[in-house]
C-alpha distance (Angstrom), angle and dihedral (degrees) to the residues before:
residue distance angle dihedral
M1 . . .
N2 3.75 . .
C3 3.79 114.8 .
P4 3.82 124.1 -178.6
F5 3.80 93.4 -161.3
Y6 3.85 135.6 93.7
R7 3.82 100.6 -129.0
V8 3.82 123.6 -160.5
F9 3.87 116.2 -153.7
V10 3.64 134.5 -177.5
G11 3.83 127.0 -146.9
R12 3.84 134.0 -16.6
Y13 3.76 119.5 -110.8
E14 3.87 136.0 179.8
K15 3.80 92.4 -148.7
S16 3.87 126.0 32.6
T17 3.86 89.1 -132.0
E18 3.89 88.8 64.7
A19 3.81 89.2 68.7
K20 3.80 95.8 64.3
S21 3.84 97.8 94.7
T22 3.80 94.3 47.4
S23 3.80 90.9 44.8
E24 3.95 92.1 55.1
K25 3.83 88.7 49.4
L26 3.79 91.7 52.4
R27 3.84 91.7 47.4
K28 3.79 88.9 57.2
L29 3.75 87.9 58.5
G30 3.80 89.4 54.4
L31 3.82 97.8 -101.9
T32 3.67 128.5 130.7
P33 3.82 109.5 -140.2
S34 3.80 121.5 -168.8
V35 3.80 123.5 -161.5
F36 3.80 107.3 -115.9
K37 3.85 127.8 -166.8
T38 3.79 110.3 -127.3
N39 3.86 131.6 179.7
D40 3.75 90.3 -97.8
G41 3.85 100.4 41.0
Y42 3.79 126.7 -75.6
S43 3.73 137.0 -28.6
L44 3.82 135.2 177.3
L45 3.76 111.1 -102.3
I46 3.82 104.6 -146.3
S47 3.84 102.5 174.4
S48 3.83 146.1 -10.7
S49 3.72 117.7 -151.3
L50 3.81 137.9 169.4
R51 3.84 86.8 -147.9
Q52 3.65 115.4 83.3
E53 3.80 93.2 -164.0
Y54 3.80 93.2 57.0
A55 3.87 91.9 47.7
E56 3.90 91.3 48.6
T57 3.77 92.3 48.5
L58 3.76 91.8 49.6
L59 3.82 91.3 47.5
T60 3.84 91.6 48.7
N61 3.83 90.3 51.5
L62 3.85 94.0 49.2
I63 3.81 91.0 48.9
R64 3.77 91.1 51.1
K65 3.89 88.8 51.0
G66 3.80 88.6 55.8
F67 3.77 102.5 -102.1
D68 3.80 123.8 139.2
A69 3.77 93.2 -119.0
Y70 3.78 129.4 169.1
L71 3.86 138.4 178.1
E72 3.80 126.2 -129.9
A73 3.78 111.9 -160.9
P74 3.80 123.9 -146.0
T75 3.80 117.8 -78.3
K76 3.69 125.9 -134.0
A77 3.83 131.8 -143.8
């Protein structure tokens, strides 16, 4: 699937229910995570942005707070 957005994710889970604890911690920080199906299982989608700088800043902040965060860059056709 082509996606023009930089997407910031947290965690990798086998089951969607395993993300609940991390999701609650992120909500306390004012974020709105969504469980997202990936090729390897599930992750929490934190943000989608057209701006690379915004996504990278958010990623850095999440990692500094101890979250297993990663960035997915836009894909091209």
